[in-house]
N, CA, C and O atoms as a CHARMM CRD file, in Angstrom:
* protein
*
  300
    1    1 MET  N    108.93200 110.38700 121.11500 PROA 1      0.00000
    2    1 MET  CA   108.30000 110.93100 119.92300 PROA 1      0.00000
    3    1 MET  C    108.28000 112.45100 119.94700 PROA 1      0.00000
    4    1 MET  O    107.44100 113.06000 119.28300 PROA 1      0.00000
    5    2 ALA  N    109.16600 113.06700 120.68200 PROA 2      0.00000
    6    2 ALA  CA   109.15500 114.51800 120.82600 PROA 2      0.00000
    7    2 ALA  C    109.34200 115.22800 119.49000 PROA 2      0.00000
    8    2 ALA  O    108.65000 116.21000 119.22200 PROA 2      0.00000
    9    3 LEU  N    110.25200 114.76400 118.65100 PROA 3      0.00000
   10    3 LEU  CA   110.47700 115.40600 117.35900 PROA 3      0.00000
   11    3 LEU  C    109.21700 115.31700 116.50200 PROA 3      0.00000
   12    3 LEU  O    108.80000 116.30700 115.90000 PROA 3      0.00000
   13    4 TYR  N    108.62600 114.16000 116.44900 PROA 4      0.00000
   14    4 TYR  CA   107.38600 113.96600 115.70200 PROA 4      0.00000
   15    4 TYR  C    106.31000 114.92700 116.20100 PROA 4      0.00000
   16    4 TYR  O    105.64500 115.58600 115.40200 PROA 4      0.00000
   17    5 ASP  N    106.14100 115.00400 117.50200 PROA 5      0.00000
   18    5 ASP  CA   105.13400 115.89900 118.08300 PROA 5      0.00000
   19    5 ASP  C    105.41300 117.35400 117.72200 PROA 5      0.00000
   20    5 ASP  O    104.48900 118.11900 117.44700 PROA 5      0.00000
   21    6 ASN  N    106.68400 117.73200 117.72300 PROA 6      0.00000
   22    6 ASN  CA   107.05300 119.09700 117.35400 PROA 6      0.00000
   23    6 ASN  C    106.72600 119.38900 115.89200 PROA 6      0.00000
   24    6 ASN  O    106.25900 120.47900 115.56200 PROA 6      0.00000
   25    7 VAL  N    106.96900 118.42000 115.02500 PROA 7      0.00000
   26    7 VAL  CA   106.65000 118.59400 113.60100 PROA 7      0.00000
   27    7 VAL  C    105.14600 118.73600 113.41500 PROA 7      0.00000
   28    7 VAL  O    104.69400 119.60300 112.66700 PROA 7      0.00000
   29    8 VAL  N    104.37000 117.90000 114.08300 PROA 8      0.00000
   30    8 VAL  CA   102.91100 117.97600 113.96900 PROA 8      0.00000
   31    8 VAL  C    102.40700 119.32100 114.48900 PROA 8      0.00000
   32    8 VAL  O    101.54800 119.94000 113.86000 PROA 8      0.00000
   33    9 GLU  N    102.92200 119.77700 115.61500 PROA 9      0.00000
   34    9 GLU  CA   102.50200 121.07500 116.15600 PROA 9      0.00000
   35    9 GLU  C    102.83000 122.20200 115.19100 PROA 9      0.00000
   36    9 GLU  O    102.01200 123.09800 114.98400 PROA 9      0.00000
   37   10 LEU  N    104.00800 122.16500 114.60400 PROA 10     0.00000
   38   10 LEU  CA   104.39000 123.16100 113.61200 PROA 10     0.00000
   39   10 LEU  C    103.46200 123.09600 112.40300 PROA 10     0.00000
   40   10 LEU  O    103.01400 124.13100 111.90900 PROA 10     0.00000
   41   11 ALA  N    103.17400 121.90200 111.93200 PROA 11     0.00000
   42   11 ALA  CA   102.31200 121.72200 110.76400 PROA 11     0.00000
   43   11 ALA  C    100.90100 122.25400 111.01700 PROA 11     0.00000
   44   11 ALA  O    100.23800 122.70600 110.08300 PROA 11     0.00000
   45   12 LYS  N    100.43900 122.20800 112.25300 PROA 12     0.00000
   46   12 LYS  CA    99.10100 122.72600 112.57600 PROA 12     0.00000
   47   12 LYS  C     98.98600 124.20400 112.24600 PROA 12     0.00000
   48   12 LYS  O     97.90600 124.68100 111.90000 PROA 12     0.00000
   49   13 THR  N    100.09100 124.93200 112.34900 PROA 13     0.00000
   50   13 THR  CA   100.10500 126.35200 112.01000 PROA 13     0.00000
   51   13 THR  C     99.73500 126.56200 110.54900 PROA 13     0.00000
   52   13 THR  O     99.09600 127.55400 110.19900 PROA 13     0.00000
   53   14 TYR  N    100.13500 125.63200 109.70700 PROA 14     0.00000
   54   14 TYR  CA    99.92000 125.75400 108.26800 PROA 14     0.00000
   55   14 TYR  C     98.71600 124.97300 107.76400 PROA 14     0.00000
   56   14 TYR  O     98.11800 125.34700 106.75500 PROA 14     0.00000
   57   15 MET  N     98.35200 123.89700 108.44800 PROA 15     0.00000
   58   15 MET  CA    97.32300 123.00200 107.92500 PROA 15     0.00000
   59   15 MET  C     96.16500 122.73000 108.86500 PROA 15     0.00000
   60   15 MET  O     95.23800 122.00000 108.51800 PROA 15     0.00000
   61   16 GLY  N     96.21200 123.30100 110.02800 PROA 16     0.00000
   62   16 GLY  CA    95.11900 123.09600 110.97700 PROA 16     0.00000
   63   16 GLY  C     94.95500 121.63500 111.34400 PROA 16     0.00000
   64   16 GLY  O     95.94600 120.93300 111.55000 PROA 16     0.00000
   65   17 PRO  N     93.71700 121.16700 111.43000 PROA 17     0.00000
   66   17 PRO  CA    93.47000 119.80100 111.88300 PROA 17     0.00000
   67   17 PRO  C     93.97500 118.70900 110.93400 PROA 17     0.00000
   68   17 PRO  O     94.03100 117.54000 111.31500 PROA 17     0.00000
   69   18 ALA  N     94.33700 119.07700 109.71900 PROA 18     0.00000
   70   18 ALA  CA    94.85800 118.08200 108.76600 PROA 18     0.00000
   71   18 ALA  C     96.34900 117.81500 108.96900 PROA 18     0.00000
   72   18 ALA  O     96.92600 116.97700 108.27600 PROA 18     0.00000
   73   19 ALA  N     96.97000 118.51100 109.89900 PROA 19     0.00000
   74   19 ALA  CA    98.41900 118.44200 110.08300 PROA 19     0.00000
   75   19 ALA  C     98.92900 117.02900 110.37300 PROA 19     0.00000
   76   19 ALA  O     99.87700 116.57300 109.73300 PROA 19     0.00000
   77   20 LYS  N     98.32600 116.34900 111.30900 PROA 20     0.00000
   78   20 LYS  CA    98.80600 115.01900 111.68400 PROA 20     0.00000
   79   20 LYS  C     98.74600 114.06300 110.49900 PROA 20     0.00000
   80   20 LYS  O     99.69300 113.31900 110.24400 PROA 20     0.00000
   81   21 LYS  N     97.64500 114.08600 109.78700 PROA 21     0.00000
   82   21 LYS  CA    97.49800 113.21300 108.61800 PROA 21     0.00000
   83   21 LYS  C     98.55300 113.55100 107.56100 PROA 21     0.00000
   84   21 LYS  O     99.13500 112.65000 106.95700 PROA 21     0.00000
   85   22 PHE  N     98.80000 114.84100 107.33800 PROA 22     0.00000
   86   22 PHE  CA    99.80500 115.27500 106.37200 PROA 22     0.00000
   87   22 PHE  C    101.19200 114.76500 106.77200 PROA 22     0.00000
   88   22 PHE  O    101.90200 114.18200 105.95300 PROA 22     0.00000
   89   23 VAL  N    101.56800 114.98400 108.01700 PROA 23     0.00000
   90   23 VAL  CA   102.89500 114.56200 108.49600 PROA 23     0.00000
   91   23 VAL  C    103.02100 113.04700 108.44000 PROA 23     0.00000
   92   23 VAL  O    104.05100 112.52600 108.01200 PROA 23     0.00000
   93   24 ASP  N    102.00100 112.34600 108.86100 PROA 24     0.00000
   94   24 ASP  CA   102.02800 110.87800 108.81500 PROA 24     0.00000
   95   24 ASP  C    102.22200 110.37200 107.38600 PROA 24     0.00000
   96   24 ASP  O    102.95000 109.40800 107.15000 PROA 24     0.00000
   97   25 ARG  N    101.56800 111.02800 106.45000 PROA 25     0.00000
   98   25 ARG  CA   101.69200 110.61100 105.04600 PROA 25     0.00000
   99   25 ARG  C    103.12000 110.85100 104.54400 PROA 25     0.00000
  100   25 ARG  O    103.65300 110.02800 103.80100 PROA 25     0.00000
  101   26 GLN  N    103.73700 111.95000 104.93200 PROA 26     0.00000
  102   26 GLN  CA   105.10700 112.22800 104.49900 PROA 26     0.00000
  103   26 GLN  C    106.07200 111.19300 105.08700 PROA 26     0.00000
  104   26 GLN  O    106.97400 110.70100 104.40800 PROA 26     0.00000
  105   27 ILE  N    105.86000 110.88300 106.34500 PROA 27     0.00000
  106   27 ILE  CA   106.74500 109.93100 107.03000 PROA 27     0.00000
  107   27 ILE  C    106.59800 108.52500 106.45200 PROA 27     0.00000
  108   27 ILE  O    107.59600 107.86900 106.15100 PROA 27     0.00000
  109   28 SER  N    105.36600 108.06500 106.29600 PROA 28     0.00000
  110   28 SER  CA   105.17900 106.69400 105.82400 PROA 28     0.00000
  111   28 SER  C    105.40900 106.55600 104.32400 PROA 28     0.00000
  112   28 SER  O    105.93400 105.54100 103.86700 PROA 28     0.00000
  113   29 GLY  N    105.02300 107.56000 103.56700 PROA 29     0.00000
  114   29 GLY  CA   105.12100 107.45100 102.11900 PROA 29     0.00000
  115   29 GLY  C    106.46500 107.81400 101.52300 PROA 29     0.00000
  116   29 GLY  O    106.87400 107.24300 100.51200 PROA 29     0.00000
  117   30 HSD  N    107.15300 108.75700 102.13800 PROA 30     0.00000
  118   30 HSD  CA   108.39200 109.25100 101.55300 PROA 30     0.00000
  119   30 HSD  C    109.64700 108.87700 102.34700 PROA 30     0.00000
  120   30 HSD  O    110.71400 108.65900 101.77300 PROA 30     0.00000
  121   31 LEU  N    109.50500 108.80700 103.65600 PROA 31     0.00000
  122   31 LEU  CA   110.68200 108.46900 104.47400 PROA 31     0.00000
  123   31 LEU  C    110.79200 106.97800 104.72700 PROA 31     0.00000
  124   31 LEU  O    111.86200 106.47200 105.06400 PROA 31     0.00000
  125   32 ASP  N    109.68000 106.27900 104.56100 PROA 32     0.00000
  126   32 ASP  CA   109.65500 104.82600 104.71000 PROA 32     0.00000
  127   32 ASP  C    110.22800 104.36300 106.04900 PROA 32     0.00000
  128   32 ASP  O    111.01300 103.41700 106.11700 PROA 32     0.00000
  129   33 ILE  N    109.81200 105.05900 107.11500 PROA 33     0.00000
  130   33 ILE  CA   110.28200 104.65500 108.44600 PROA 33     0.00000
  131   33 ILE  C    109.14900 104.13300 109.31700 PROA 33     0.00000
  132   33 ILE  O    109.34900 103.85600 110.50000 PROA 33     0.00000
  133   34 GLY  N    107.99300 104.00000 108.75400 PROA 34     0.00000
  134   34 GLY  CA   106.88200 103.42600 109.49600 PROA 34     0.00000
  135   34 GLY  C    106.03500 104.46800 110.18100 PROA 34     0.00000
  136   34 GLY  O    105.00500 104.87900 109.64700 PROA 34     0.00000
  137   35 ASP  N    106.44900 104.90300 111.35600 PROA 35     0.00000
  138   35 ASP  CA   105.63000 105.87200 112.08200 PROA 35     0.00000
  139   35 ASP  C    106.50000 106.92500 112.76000 PROA 35     0.00000
  140   35 ASP  O    107.72900 106.85500 112.73300 PROA 35     0.00000
  141   36 GLY  N    105.84200 107.88800 113.35700 PROA 36     0.00000
  142   36 GLY  CA   106.52700 109.02200 113.97100 PROA 36     0.00000
  143   36 GLY  C    107.46700 108.66200 115.09900 PROA 36     0.00000
  144   36 GLY  O    108.38400 109.42800 115.39600 PROA 36     0.00000
  145   37 SER  N    107.27200 107.52600 115.73600 PROA 37     0.00000
  146   37 SER  CA   108.15000 107.15200 116.84600 PROA 37     0.00000
  147   37 SER  C    109.58000 106.88900 116.37900 PROA 37     0.00000
  148   37 SER  O    110.51300 106.92200 117.18100 PROA 37     0.00000
  149   38 ARG  N    109.75100 106.63100 115.08900 PROA 38     0.00000
  150   38 ARG  CA   111.08100 106.35000 114.54500 PROA 38     0.00000
  151   38 ARG  C    111.71500 107.57100 113.89000 PROA 38     0.00000
  152   38 ARG  O    112.83000 107.49300 113.37600 PROA 38     0.00000
  153   39 LEU  N    111.00400 108.70200 113.90800 PROA 39     0.00000
  154   39 LEU  CA   111.51900 109.92800 113.30500 PROA 39     0.00000
  155   39 LEU  C    112.67600 110.47000 114.13800 PROA 39     0.00000
  156   39 LEU  O    112.53400 110.70700 115.33800 PROA 39     0.00000
  157   40 GLY  N    113.81800 110.66300 113.48800 PROA 40     0.00000
  158   40 GLY  CA   114.99100 111.17900 114.18200 PROA 40     0.00000
  159   40 GLY  C    115.59400 112.36100 113.44700 PROA 40     0.00000
  160   40 GLY  O    115.15700 112.71900 112.35300 PROA 40     0.00000
  161   41 ALA  N    116.58800 112.95300 114.05200 PROA 41     0.00000
  162   41 ALA  CA   117.24500 114.13000 113.47400 PROA 41     0.00000
  163   41 ALA  C    117.79400 113.84300 112.07700 PROA 41     0.00000
  164   41 ALA  O    117.83600 114.73500 111.23100 PROA 41     0.00000
  165   42 SER  N    118.20900 112.61700 111.83900 PROA 42     0.00000
  166   42 SER  CA   118.76100 112.26600 110.52700 PROA 42     0.00000
  167   42 SER  C    117.69800 112.29100 109.41800 PROA 42     0.00000
  168   42 SER  O    118.04500 112.29100 108.23700 PROA 42     0.00000
  169   43 HSD  N    116.42800 112.31300 109.78000 PROA 43     0.00000
  170   43 HSD  CA   115.33400 112.33000 108.79900 PROA 43     0.00000
  171   43 HSD  C    114.82000 113.73800 108.50300 PROA 43     0.00000
  172   43 HSD  O    114.04600 113.93200 107.56600 PROA 43     0.00000
  173   44 VAL  N    115.24200 114.71000 109.29200 PROA 44     0.00000
  174   44 VAL  CA   114.62800 116.03600 109.22900 PROA 44     0.00000
  175   44 VAL  C    114.81500 116.71300 107.87200 PROA 44     0.00000
  176   44 VAL  O    113.86600 117.29600 107.34800 PROA 44     0.00000
  177   45 ASP  N    116.00000 116.65000 107.29600 PROA 45     0.00000
  178   45 ASP  CA   116.21500 117.31000 106.00000 PROA 45     0.00000
  179   45 ASP  C    115.31700 116.71900 104.91900 PROA 45     0.00000
  180   45 ASP  O    114.73100 117.45100 104.12100 PROA 45     0.00000
  181   46 GLU  N    115.21400 115.41100 104.89600 PROA 46     0.00000
  182   46 GLU  CA   114.36300 114.75100 103.90300 PROA 46     0.00000
  183   46 GLU  C    112.89100 115.07300 104.16100 PROA 46     0.00000
  184   46 GLU  O    112.13400 115.31500 103.22100 PROA 46     0.00000
  185   47 LEU  N    112.48700 115.07600 105.42000 PROA 47     0.00000
  186   47 LEU  CA   111.11200 115.43000 105.75700 PROA 47     0.00000
  187   47 LEU  C    110.81300 116.86300 105.34000 PROA 47     0.00000
  188   47 LEU  O    109.74800 117.13700 104.78700 PROA 47     0.00000
  189   48 ALA  N    111.73500 117.77300 105.59700 PROA 48     0.00000
  190   48 ALA  CA   111.54400 119.17500 105.21100 PROA 48     0.00000
  191   48 ALA  C    111.37100 119.30500 103.69800 PROA 48     0.00000
  192   48 ALA  O    110.54500 120.08500 103.22600 PROA 48     0.00000
  193   49 LYS  N    112.15200 118.53900 102.94900 PROA 49     0.00000
  194   49 LYS  CA   112.03800 118.55700 101.48800 PROA 49     0.00000
  195   49 LYS  C    110.63000 118.14300 101.05700 PROA 49     0.00000
  196   49 LYS  O    110.02500 118.78000 100.19500 PROA 49     0.00000
  197   50 TRP  N    110.12000 117.08300 101.66000 PROA 50     0.00000
  198   50 TRP  CA   108.79400 116.59700 101.29200 PROA 50     0.00000
  199   50 TRP  C    107.68800 117.50200 101.81500 PROA 50     0.00000
  200   50 TRP  O    106.62600 117.59500 101.20000 PROA 50     0.00000
  201   51 CYS  N    107.91800 118.16300 102.92600 PROA 51     0.00000
  202   51 CYS  CA   106.93000 119.13400 103.41300 PROA 51     0.00000
  203   51 CYS  C    106.81000 120.28700 102.42700 PROA 51     0.00000
  204   51 CYS  O    105.71300 120.80400 102.21400 PROA 51     0.00000
  205   52 PHE  N    107.91500 120.69500 101.82600 PROA 52     0.00000
  206   52 PHE  CA   107.87300 121.72800 100.80300 PROA 52     0.00000
  207   52 PHE  C    107.17600 121.21500  99.54400 PROA 52     0.00000
  208   52 PHE  O    106.24400 121.84200  99.03800 PROA 52     0.00000
  209   53 THR  N    107.63500 120.07800  99.05000 PROA 53     0.00000
  210   53 THR  CA   107.11100 119.53100  97.79400 PROA 53     0.00000
  211   53 THR  C    105.61500 119.26000  97.88400 PROA 53     0.00000
  212   53 THR  O    104.85800 119.65300  96.99600 PROA 53     0.00000
  213   54 SER  N    105.18900 118.60000  98.93900 PROA 54     0.00000
  214   54 SER  CA   103.76600 118.29300  99.10600 PROA 54     0.00000
  215   54 SER  C    102.98500 119.51800  99.58400 PROA 54     0.00000
  216   54 SER  O    101.82900 119.71900  99.21200 PROA 54     0.00000
  217   55 GLY  N    103.63100 120.32000 100.40600 PROA 55     0.00000
  218   55 GLY  CA   102.96500 121.50600 100.93900 PROA 55     0.00000
  219   55 GLY  C    102.59200 122.51400  99.87300 PROA 55     0.00000
  220   55 GLY  O    101.55400 123.16900  99.97100 PROA 55     0.00000
  221   56 LYS  N    103.43600 122.64700  98.84600 PROA 56     0.00000
  222   56 LYS  CA   103.12600 123.64300  97.81100 PROA 56     0.00000
  223   56 LYS  C    101.94700 123.22300  96.93500 PROA 56     0.00000
  224   56 LYS  O    101.45600 124.01600  96.13200 PROA 56     0.00000
  225   57 LEU  N    101.49600 121.99100  97.08500 PROA 57     0.00000
  226   57 LEU  CA   100.25800 121.57800  96.41800 PROA 57     0.00000
  227   57 LEU  C     99.03400 122.09800  97.16900 PROA 57     0.00000
  228   57 LEU  O     97.93800 122.18000  96.61500 PROA 57     0.00000
  229   58 LEU  N     99.23900 122.44800  98.44700 PROA 58     0.00000
  230   58 LEU  CA    98.13400 122.86400  99.30800 PROA 58     0.00000
  231   58 LEU  C     98.15300 124.34100  99.67600 PROA 58     0.00000
  232   58 LEU  O     97.13800 124.89500 100.10000 PROA 58     0.00000
  233   59 MET  N     99.30700 124.97600  99.51300 PROA 59     0.00000
  234   59 MET  CA    99.45600 126.38500  99.89600 PROA 59     0.00000
  235   59 MET  C    100.39400 127.05100  98.89500 PROA 59     0.00000
  236   59 MET  O    100.98600 126.37600  98.05300 PROA 59     0.00000
  237   60 ASP  N    100.53000 128.35300  98.98300 PROA 60     0.00000
  238   60 ASP  CA   101.42200 129.00100  98.02500 PROA 60     0.00000
  239   60 ASP  C    102.87500 128.61900  98.32400 PROA 60     0.00000
  240   60 ASP  O    103.21500 128.20800  99.43300 PROA 60     0.00000
  241   61 GLU  N    103.70500 128.76700  97.31700 PROA 61     0.00000
  242   61 GLU  CA   105.07900 128.28500  97.38900 PROA 61     0.00000
  243   61 GLU  C    105.88800 128.94700  98.50400 PROA 61     0.00000
  244   61 GLU  O    106.70800 128.29100  99.14700 PROA 61     0.00000
  245   62 ALA  N    105.66500 130.23400  98.73700 PROA 62     0.00000
  246   62 ALA  CA   106.39900 130.94100  99.79500 PROA 62     0.00000
  247   62 ALA  C    106.05600 130.36600 101.17300 PROA 62     0.00000
  248   62 ALA  O    106.94400 130.19100 102.00800 PROA 62     0.00000
  249   63 LYS  N    104.78200 130.07300 101.41300 PROA 63     0.00000
  250   63 LYS  CA   104.37500 129.46900 102.69400 PROA 63     0.00000
  251   63 LYS  C    104.93700 128.06700 102.83300 PROA 63     0.00000
  252   63 LYS  O    105.36600 127.67300 103.91800 PROA 63     0.00000
  253   64 ALA  N    104.93900 127.31100 101.74300 PROA 64     0.00000
  254   64 ALA  CA   105.50000 125.96000 101.77200 PROA 64     0.00000
  255   64 ALA  C    106.99000 126.00300 102.08200 PROA 64     0.00000
  256   64 ALA  O    107.49600 125.15200 102.81400 PROA 64     0.00000
  257   65 GLN  N    107.69600 126.98200 101.53300 PROA 65     0.00000
  258   65 GLN  CA   109.12600 127.12700 101.81900 PROA 65     0.00000
  259   65 GLN  C    109.35100 127.50400 103.28000 PROA 65     0.00000
  260   65 GLN  O    110.25500 126.98000 103.93000 PROA 65     0.00000
  261   66 GLU  N    108.53100 128.40700 103.78800 PROA 66     0.00000
  262   66 GLU  CA   108.60800 128.80400 105.19700 PROA 66     0.00000
  263   66 GLU  C    108.39100 127.58900 106.10400 PROA 66     0.00000
  264   66 GLU  O    109.12800 127.38200 107.06800 PROA 66     0.00000
  265   67 PHE  N    107.38500 126.80200 105.78500 PROA 67     0.00000
  266   67 PHE  CA   107.09100 125.58200 106.53500 PROA 67     0.00000
  267   67 PHE  C    108.29200 124.63900 106.49900 PROA 67     0.00000
  268   67 PHE  O    108.71300 124.13300 107.53900 PROA 67     0.00000
  269   68 SER  N    108.83300 124.40700 105.33600 PROA 68     0.00000
  270   68 SER  CA   109.99300 123.53500 105.17300 PROA 68     0.00000
  271   68 SER  C    111.18400 124.03800 105.99300 PROA 68     0.00000
  272   68 SER  O    111.85300 123.25400 106.66700 PROA 68     0.00000
  273   69 ASP  N    111.44200 125.32900 105.93500 PROA 69     0.00000
  274   69 ASP  CA   112.55700 125.91200 106.68100 PROA 69     0.00000
  275   69 ASP  C    112.37800 125.72300 108.18200 PROA 69     0.00000
  276   69 ASP  O    113.34400 125.44900 108.89500 PROA 69     0.00000
  277   70 LYS  N    111.15000 125.86700 108.66100 PROA 70     0.00000
  278   70 LYS  CA   110.88300 125.68500 110.08900 PROA 70     0.00000
  279   70 LYS  C    111.01800 124.22500 110.50800 PROA 70     0.00000
  280   70 LYS  O    111.45000 123.93200 111.62300 PROA 70     0.00000
  281   71 VAL  N    110.64900 123.31100 109.61400 PROA 71     0.00000
  282   71 VAL  CA   110.85700 121.88600 109.91000 PROA 71     0.00000
  283   71 VAL  C    112.35500 121.62500 110.04000 PROA 71     0.00000
  284   71 VAL  O    112.78200 120.95800 110.98200 PROA 71     0.00000
  285   72 LYS  N    113.16300 122.14000 109.10600 PROA 72     0.00000
  286   72 LYS  CA   114.61900 121.96300 109.17200 PROA 72     0.00000
  287   72 LYS  C    115.17800 122.49900 110.48700 PROA 72     0.00000
  288   72 LYS  O    116.09700 121.90900 111.05500 PROA 72     0.00000
  289   73 ALA  N    114.64400 123.59100 110.96400 PROA 73     0.00000
  290   73 ALA  CA   115.13700 124.21900 112.18800 PROA 73     0.00000
  291   73 ALA  C    114.88000 123.36100 113.42900 PROA 73     0.00000
  292   73 ALA  O    115.47400 123.60200 114.48000 PROA 73     0.00000
  293   74 LEU  N    114.01100 122.37600 113.31800 PROA 74     0.00000
  294   74 LEU  CA   113.73100 121.49600 114.45900 PROA 74     0.00000
  295   74 LEU  C    114.85000 120.50700 114.73300 PROA 74     0.00000
  296   74 LEU  O    114.87600 119.86000 115.78000 PROA 74     0.00000
  297   75 LYS  N    115.77200 120.39400 113.79100 PROA 75     0.00000
  298   75 LYS  CA   116.85800 119.41200 113.91500 PROA 75     0.00000
  299   75 LYS  C    117.73300 119.73100 115.04400 PROA 75     0.00000
  300   75 LYS  O    118.69900 119.01200 115.29800 PROA 75     0.00000
């Protein structure tokens, strides 16, 4: 689950303690892969897209884009 853990750690920078819940919701609701243990490199682009789309509801668009770009870089 190293990739999942890396995404959650990155998300904490932007969302604090809500990061895990946010990432879990993106994975289960949008990627339809169940849980973080199944998150692989092939899912990163789609996850980054949803981190931007959902993230901009919680933060300004520039920060959401930065977050999305950093998620993509984890691939």
